[in-house]
C-alpha positions in Angstrom: 28.1 13.1 65.9 27.2 16.2 68.0 23.6 16.9 68.9 22.9 19.3 66.1 24.4 16.9 63.5 22.0 14.2 64.8 19.1 16.6 64.4 20.2 17.6 60.9 20.5 13.9 60.0 17.0 13.1 61.4 15.5 16.0 59.3 17.3 14.7 56.2 15.8 11.3 56.8 12.3 13.0 57.0 13.0 14.3 53.4 13.6 18.0 54.2 15.8 20.1 52.0 18.7 22.2 53.3 16.6 25.4 53.3 13.8 23.6 55.1 16.1 22.2 57.7 17.6 25.7 58.1 14.2 27.3 58.7 13.3 24.6 61.2 16.5 25.0 63.2 16.9 28.8 62.7 20.3 28.4 60.9 21.3 29.2 57.3 21.1 26.6 54.6 24.9 27.0 54.3 25.3 26.0 57.9 23.1 22.9 57.2 25.4 22.2 54.2 28.4 22.4 56.5 26.9 20.0 59.1 26.1 17.6 56.3 29.7 17.7 55.0 30.9 16.9 58.5 28.4 14.1 58.9 29.3 12.6 55.5 33.0 12.6 56.4 32.4 11.0 59.8 30.3 8.3 58.4 32.3 7.9 55.2 29.2 8.4 53.0 28.5 10.7 50.1 24.8 11.2 49.7 21.6 12.1 51.5 20.2 8.7 50.6 23.1 6.9 52.3 22.6 9.1 55.3 18.9 8.3 55.5 19.7 4.6 55.2 22.4 4.8 58.0 20.0 6.7 60.3 17.3 4.2 59.7 19.7 1.3 60.4 21.0 2.9 63.6 17.4 3.4 64.8 16.6 -0.2 64.1 19.7 -1.4 65.9 18.8 0.8 69.0 15.3 -0.7 69.0 16.7 -4.3 68.9 18.8 -3.7 72.0 
């Protein structure tokens, strides 16, 4: 994932909505939606809950190394 996609994924994990993420990153909620679609395709997932679980798993794996 590119840097902005990582940031969007982190903010989803914090529980922010697309409009809230957009406000925080100074992008439109539609741009957030587009980034999420790319993230979901890259990770072969289909929900924000799955994304949050994947981000949490990856963080845990990084800490274990």
